[in-house]
N, C-alpha and C positions, 0 to 999 in steps of 0.2 A: 861369189858367196851367196848362200841361200838367205832369203828373207825370213824373218822371225815374226810370227803372228801371235798376238794375244787374243784368245777367244774367251770372253767373259760369259758364263752361263753355258758351258760346253756340254753339260749333262742333259739338258732338255732336248726334245726331239729335233728342233731346228738348230740349236747350238751344236748338237752332236753331228748332224749332217754337214754343217759348216766346217767343223773340225776335221771330219773325215775328208772333205773336199780339199781342205788346205794341205793335208798330208799327201793326198793323191797328186796335188799340184806341186809337190816337192818343196813345201815350206816347212821350216822348223816351227814347232807349236808349243805354246803355253796354254794349257787347258784348265780353266777355272770351273769349279763346281761348288755347290753348297752341301747337298745331301746325297745325291745319287752317285756314289763312288764306283759302283759296279759298271755303270754306263761309260764313264770316262776311262776306266781301266782297259776297256777294249781298244782304246786309241793307242796304248803302248805297243800292243802287238802289231797294229797296222803301221805304226811309225817304224818299227823294227823291220817289217817287210819292205818298206819303201826307203829304208836307210836314211831317215831323217830323225832329228832329235825331238823328243816330246817330254815336257815337264808338266806334271799335274799338281795343282794347288787348290786348297780348300779355304773358303771364307764365306761368311754370311753377310752379304751386302745390303740386307735390310736392316742391319745394325750399324749405328753411326761409326763404330770402330772397325767395320768390316774392310774398308779400303786399306787402312793401315795394316791390318792383318794380312791381306792379300799381297800388298807390296813387300812386306817383310819376307815373304816366301819365294819371290821371283828372283831367279838368278840373272845377273847382268842386265840391269834396267836400261842401260844405254843402247842395247841391241834389240829394240822393238821397232819394227817397220810399219806394222798396221795393228790397230785395235778394233776388234769387233765386239760390240756390247750387245749380247743377246739375252742377258738376264731379264727375267720378268715373270710376273704372275698376275692373275686377274681375280677379282672378287665379284661374284655375281649376286646381285640383290639391289634393293632400293638404297639410294645414297644415304637416306636418313637412318638406315640400319647399320651403317658403317661405324665401327667403334673408333675412338681416338687412336688406339694402338694400331688398328688396321690402316688408318689414314697416314699415320706417321711412317709406318713400314713401307707402304706403297710409295710415298714421296721419297723416302730414303733410297729404296731400291732402284726406282726408275729415273730419278732426277739427281738427288744430292750425291749419291755414290758415283753415278756416271760423270758428273762434273768434276768431282774430286779426283777420280781415277785418271781421267783424261788430262786434267791440269798437271798431274805429276809428270806426264810424258811429253807435254807440249814443248818445254824448253829444249829438250834434246832433239826433238823433231825440227824445231825452228833452227837450231844450230846446224843441222844437217841439210836443211832446206828440202826436206822430203818426208813423206809419210801419208798414211791414209787412215781415216777413222770412219767406221760404218756402224750405225745404230740400227738395231732391229726394232722398229716401231710397230705400228698397226694401222689398219684401215680405220679403226675406231678413233685414232688420233687425228684423222682427217675429217670424218663425218659424224663422229660420236655414236654412242650406243646406249639406249635405255637399259637400265639395270646393270650397266657397266660404266657408270658415270666417273667413278674414281679412276678406273683403268684408262678410260678415254681421255681424262684430264691429264694424266701423267704422260700418256703417249703423245698428246698434242703438245705438251711442253717439250718433249724430246724433239719433235719436229721443228719447233721454234728454235731450240738450241742448235740444231744442225744447221739451219739456214743462217743463223747469226754467226756461229763459229766459223762457217765456211768463208764468210766475208772477212773475218778477222785474221784467219790463217792463210787465206789464198795468196797474199803477197809473199809468204814464206814457202810456197810450193806444196803446202799440205792440203789435201782434199778431204772434205767432210760430207758424207751423204747418209741417208737413211733408206732402209728398205721397209715398206709398209705392207706386210702380207694381209691378205683377206682371210678367208676360212681355210685353214690348213689341217690336214689329218694328223693331229697331235694329241697328246694326253690332255691338253687344255680343254678339249671338247668332250671329255669322257662323260660329262653329265648329260649330254644330249643323246637321245634315242636315235636309232637308225632312221626312223621316220622323220624326226626333226632334222637330221643331217641331210636327208634327201630333199626335204623342203627347202633348206638353205641352198643346196646345189641347184635347185630349179630356179632360184633367183639370179644365179650367176650365168652370164652369157656363155661361158665355156661349158656350163652344165655339169660341173664337178668341183670338188674341193682340190686344193693344191696338195702336193706332197712335200715334205721337208727338203728333199733334194732340189726342188725348183727354187726354193728360197736360197739354198746354198750356192746354186749356180749363179744367181744374181749377185750375191756377195763376192764370189770369186771374180766376177767381172769387175766389180767396183774397186777391188784392191789390186787389180792388174793394170798394166800399162795400156791395155785396150780402152780403158776409161779415163785416160790421162787429162781430158778436157771436161770432165764431169765433176762438178762440186756444188754443194748447196742444194742438192735435189732430194726429194722424197719419192722414191721409185715405188709405185704401187704394183705389187705382184698379187693380183686379186682376180684374175680371169675376166676382167671387164666389169666387175661388180661396182666399181667406182672409177670414173674415168677423168675427173678434173684434177 
């Protein structure tokens, strides 16, 4: 029987690459998105070509009712083998310029919705003594970034959550890990000029930015049996930009 994967944030560049990889690896897929329905609709055709099931669901997880909305649309909650939480957004600017609404939405999207969503599926995973949870964090959750203090804070909280939850669920055979990308060629970097992106690349030992597929490959490894003894880890996929 094929495993069924829930990808939260499947319409972003990284989430889409992860979703495509899951389909190619012969997993059934539930693909969540908030706004970009055109992006996730491409997954339906790919799933058809690969003869796997794909369900698309919409919900705004920056809203406190977003998780309930998402869960209400998922068919057969008991058949979720892995959860990949790739939803996220950044706010660039001084932390003192962040509005109360922006702070609330960032905390809701990256922390509160993550915890609430995973909590819903934990009892079933525990009863089956199996499951894998992967959170897409960020290098800034490890080392922090000026002018992205709020984003760094929420990603740091995700890392702490992963390490703690892995200890709590390990005895039940459930693995919990995070992938912390560095600079990736995604729409999130659209505000940077080519010169600025080149300057960033020159700081990275591999001398280039990552592509979304490289993050997806790491996630595919973490939800596979090839990583059966890996849990509680924050895997940096950053070209050597940060090594501790």
